[in-house]
C-alpha positions as CSV (number, residue, x, y, z in Angstrom):
1,M,88.8,118.7,108.4
2,G,87.1,115.2,108.6
3,H,88.6,111.8,108.9
4,A,91.9,110.8,107.2
5,P,91.6,109.3,103.7
6,F,92.3,105.7,103.2
7,Q,92.6,103.3,100.3
8,L,89.4,101.4,99.6
9,P,89.6,98.2,97.5
10,T,86.8,98.1,94.9
11,S,86.0,96.0,91.9
12,R,87.5,98.8,89.8
13,G,90.7,99.4,91.7
14,N,91.8,101.0,95.0
15,F,90.3,104.4,95.4
16,R,91.3,107.1,97.9
17,V,88.3,107.7,100.1
18,A,87.3,109.5,103.3
19,V,84.2,108.7,105.3
20,D,82.7,110.9,108.1
21,G,79.5,110.9,110.1
22,D,77.3,108.1,111.6
23,V,77.6,104.9,109.8
24,T,73.8,104.4,110.2
25,A,73.0,107.9,108.7
26,P,71.8,108.3,105.1
27,A,74.8,108.2,102.8
28,L,76.0,111.3,100.8
29,I,78.7,110.9,98.2
30,L,80.7,113.9,97.1
31,S,82.5,114.0,93.7
32,N,85.3,116.5,93.0
33,S,85.8,118.8,90.1
34,L,88.5,118.4,87.4
35,G,91.9,119.0,88.8
36,T,91.0,118.8,92.5
37,T,90.8,116.0,95.1
38,L,88.4,115.1,97.9
39,E,90.0,117.8,100.1
40,M,88.0,120.4,98.1
41,W,85.0,119.3,100.3
42,T,86.7,120.1,103.6
43,P,84.6,123.3,104.2
44,Q,81.4,121.2,104.1
45,V,82.3,118.0,105.9
46,A,81.4,119.1,109.4
47,E,78.0,120.4,108.4
48,F,77.1,117.4,106.2
49,A,78.3,114.9,108.7
50,K,75.8,116.2,111.3
51,H,73.1,114.6,109.1
52,C,74.8,112.1,106.7
53,R,77.4,109.5,106.3
54,V,79.6,111.6,104.1
55,I,81.7,109.7,101.5
56,R,84.4,111.7,99.7
57,Y,86.6,110.2,97.0
58,D,89.3,111.2,94.5
59,T,88.0,110.7,91.0
60,R,89.9,108.3,88.7
61,G,93.1,110.0,87.5
62,H,93.2,112.3,90.5
63,G,95.0,112.2,93.9
64,G,95.4,108.7,95.3
65,S,92.9,107.0,93.1
66,P,93.8,104.9,90.1
67,V,95.6,106.7,87.2
68,T,94.8,104.3,84.4
69,P,95.7,105.2,80.8
70,G,93.2,107.3,79.0
71,P,91.0,108.2,77.4
72,Y,88.3,107.9,80.1
73,R,84.5,108.0,79.5
74,F,81.8,109.0,81.9
75,D,80.7,105.3,81.8
76,D,84.0,104.7,83.6
77,L,83.6,107.5,86.1
78,G,80.0,106.6,86.8
79,Q,80.8,102.9,87.2
80,D,83.6,103.9,89.7
81,V,81.0,105.5,91.9
82,L,78.8,102.4,91.8
83,A,81.9,100.3,92.7
84,L,82.6,102.6,95.7
85,L,79.0,102.3,97.0
86,D,79.2,98.5,96.6
87,A,82.5,98.3,98.5
88,L,81.0,100.4,101.3
89,D,77.8,98.3,101.3
90,V,75.7,101.4,100.5
91,E,72.6,100.5,98.6
92,Q,71.4,104.1,98.0
93,A,73.0,107.5,98.5
94,A,72.5,111.1,97.8
95,F,75.0,112.4,95.3
96,C,76.6,115.8,95.1
97,G,79.2,116.7,92.5
98,I,80.8,119.8,91.2
99,S,81.7,120.5,87.5
100,M,83.1,117.2,86.3
101,G,81.6,115.6,89.4
102,G,78.2,117.1,88.6
103,H,78.4,115.6,85.1
104,T,79.1,112.2,86.7
105,G,76.0,112.7,88.7
106,L,73.9,113.3,85.6
107,W,75.3,110.0,84.2
108,L,74.3,108.2,87.4
109,G,70.8,109.8,87.3
110,I,70.4,108.5,83.7
111,H,71.9,105.1,84.1
112,A,71.7,104.1,87.8
113,A,68.7,106.0,89.3
114,A,67.9,103.1,91.7
115,R,71.2,103.9,93.6
116,L,70.4,107.6,94.1
117,S,68.1,109.1,96.8
118,A,68.8,112.7,95.6
119,L,71.0,114.3,93.0
120,V,72.8,117.7,93.4
121,V,74.6,118.9,90.2
122,C,76.7,121.9,91.0
123,N,78.5,124.3,88.5
124,S,78.0,121.8,85.7
125,A,76.2,121.2,82.4
126,A,74.9,118.4,80.3
127,R,77.6,119.4,77.7
128,I,80.6,121.1,79.2
129,G,82.8,123.1,76.8
130,T,83.7,121.9,73.3
131,Q,85.3,118.7,72.1
132,P,88.3,120.5,70.3
133,A,89.0,122.6,73.4
134,W,89.2,119.6,75.7
135,Q,91.2,117.6,73.3
136,E,93.7,120.5,72.9
137,R,94.0,120.8,76.7
138,A,94.5,117.0,77.0
139,A,97.3,117.1,74.4
140,M,98.9,120.1,76.1
141,V,99.2,118.5,79.6
142,R,100.3,115.2,78.1
143,A,103.1,116.9,76.2
144,G,104.0,119.3,79.0
145,G,103.9,116.8,81.9
146,A,104.4,118.4,85.4
147,A,105.3,121.7,83.8
148,G,102.1,121.7,81.8
149,M,100.1,121.1,85.0
150,R,101.9,124.0,86.7
151,S,101.1,126.3,83.7
152,L,97.5,125.2,84.0
153,A,97.5,125.9,87.7
154,D,98.9,129.4,87.1
155,S,95.9,130.3,84.8
156,A,93.2,128.6,86.9
157,P,92.0,131.3,89.3
158,G,90.2,133.3,86.7
159,R,88.2,130.2,85.6
160,W,87.5,129.1,89.2
161,F,86.9,132.2,91.3
162,S,85.5,135.7,91.1
163,A,88.0,138.6,91.1
164,G,86.8,139.7,94.5
165,F,87.4,136.3,96.1
166,I,90.8,136.0,94.5
167,Q,91.7,139.3,96.3
168,Q,90.1,138.4,99.6
169,R,91.2,134.8,100.0
170,P,94.5,134.2,98.3
171,D,95.2,131.4,100.7
172,V,92.3,129.4,99.4
173,V,93.1,130.2,95.7
174,Q,96.8,129.2,96.1
175,G,95.9,126.0,97.9
176,V,93.7,124.9,95.1
177,Q,96.4,125.9,92.5
178,E,99.0,123.8,94.3
179,G,96.6,120.9,94.3
180,L,96.1,121.2,90.6
181,A,99.8,121.3,89.9
182,Q,100.2,118.0,91.7
183,I,97.6,116.1,89.6
184,S,98.8,113.4,87.3
185,P,99.1,114.8,83.7
186,E,97.8,111.5,82.3
187,G,94.9,111.3,84.7
188,Y,93.9,115.0,84.1
189,A,94.2,114.5,80.3
190,A,92.1,111.3,80.4
191,C,89.4,113.2,82.2
192,C,89.5,116.0,79.7
193,E,88.9,113.4,77.1
194,A,85.9,112.1,79.0
195,L,84.5,115.7,79.0
196,A,85.4,116.0,75.3
197,T,83.1,113.2,74.3
198,S,80.2,113.4,76.7
199,D,76.9,115.1,75.8
200,L,74.0,114.1,78.0
201,R,71.5,116.7,76.8
202,A,69.3,114.3,74.9
203,D,69.0,112.0,77.9
204,L,68.1,114.5,80.7
205,G,64.5,113.5,80.4
206,L,65.4,110.0,81.8
207,I,66.4,111.5,85.2
208,T,63.6,110.8,87.7
209,T,65.7,111.3,90.9
210,P,64.9,114.5,92.9
211,T,67.4,116.9,91.5
212,L,68.9,120.2,92.5
213,L,70.9,122.3,90.0
214,L,73.2,124.7,91.8
215,A,74.9,127.5,89.8
216,G,77.3,130.3,90.5
217,A,76.0,133.7,89.5
218,V,79.3,134.7,88.0
219,D,80.6,131.3,86.8
220,P,82.2,131.8,83.3
221,V,82.7,128.0,82.8
222,T,79.3,126.5,83.5
223,T,76.8,129.3,83.5
224,V,73.4,130.0,85.1
225,A,72.0,129.5,81.5
226,D,73.6,126.0,81.5
227,A,71.8,125.2,84.7
228,Q,68.5,126.6,83.4
229,A,68.9,124.4,80.3
230,M,69.3,121.3,82.5
231,Q,66.3,122.4,84.6
232,A,64.2,122.5,81.4
233,G,65.2,118.9,80.6
234,I,64.8,117.3,84.1
235,A,61.3,117.0,85.4
236,R,60.7,118.9,88.7
237,A,64.4,119.9,89.0
238,Q,65.0,122.8,91.4
239,L,67.5,125.5,90.7
240,A,69.6,127.5,93.2
241,V,72.0,130.3,92.3
242,L,74.8,131.2,94.7
243,S,76.9,134.4,94.8
244,A,80.0,132.7,93.5
245,S,82.0,131.6,90.5
246,H,82.9,128.1,89.4
247,L,84.1,126.4,92.6
248,S,81.1,127.6,94.5
249,N,81.6,125.4,97.5
250,L,84.9,127.1,98.2
251,E,83.8,130.6,97.4
252,A,80.4,130.5,99.3
253,P,81.0,127.5,101.6
254,D,78.3,128.2,104.2
255,D,75.6,129.0,101.6
256,F,76.6,126.0,99.6
257,A,76.3,123.6,102.6
258,Q,73.0,125.0,103.7
259,T,71.5,124.9,100.2
260,V,72.6,121.3,99.6
261,Q,71.7,120.0,103.1
262,S,68.3,121.6,102.9
263,F,67.6,119.9,99.6
264,I,68.8,116.4,100.4
265,G,67.1,116.5,103.8
266,H,63.7,117.0,102.1
267,A,64.3,115.0,98.9
């Protein structure tokens, strides 16, 4: 399960953080997907903490981190990571993010390469979805409030998991749905607006950090083709494809942990 989360004061507000592993080990920061919290990384904590100082956090707008009025930008979400590292006195860390968290990683690779020892971008893309679709979703959850979040949670499994996994592990699926239903509507909407406006495709060539792109073979949201497109834009980037859908660290937890750990251990 890992250590209990705590509130970490930073220059950008108090963030909900959990830290595991030897304080002297190389740092690894984990960034959650849209609509989840740092608990999404529970299946990987024990394995990662054998080798790393593992830092998990709730992204702005989520869980116990600041829910400031939107819209957000990835400049905001990236600067939040740098503030977290500063508050923990971490000069450089490996970064692993999934979906929205992966996109935050791309921003860091472009704008703050000196702070990264390795970059793992999972189930993500340099441009995720379309601006109208994200703006429509933001408006829906703002208008619907808690009921809107519950409706979103009801429809989430097909976007997040393969049909087989939904049948085999309803406990995992329902747990993530419940988590999504509890997310602040404003925080969720503001992150949707960040996704609506961010397109990093033209800047991928600026990334020089050793990079692993991890895709789910049956991910309908951020596809293998999206990962291949990023690989074409990032020099020497590696690509791994897991037998999973969008939340690959939950659907293929052991393969995910081994793939990521192997990469950052050799980066």
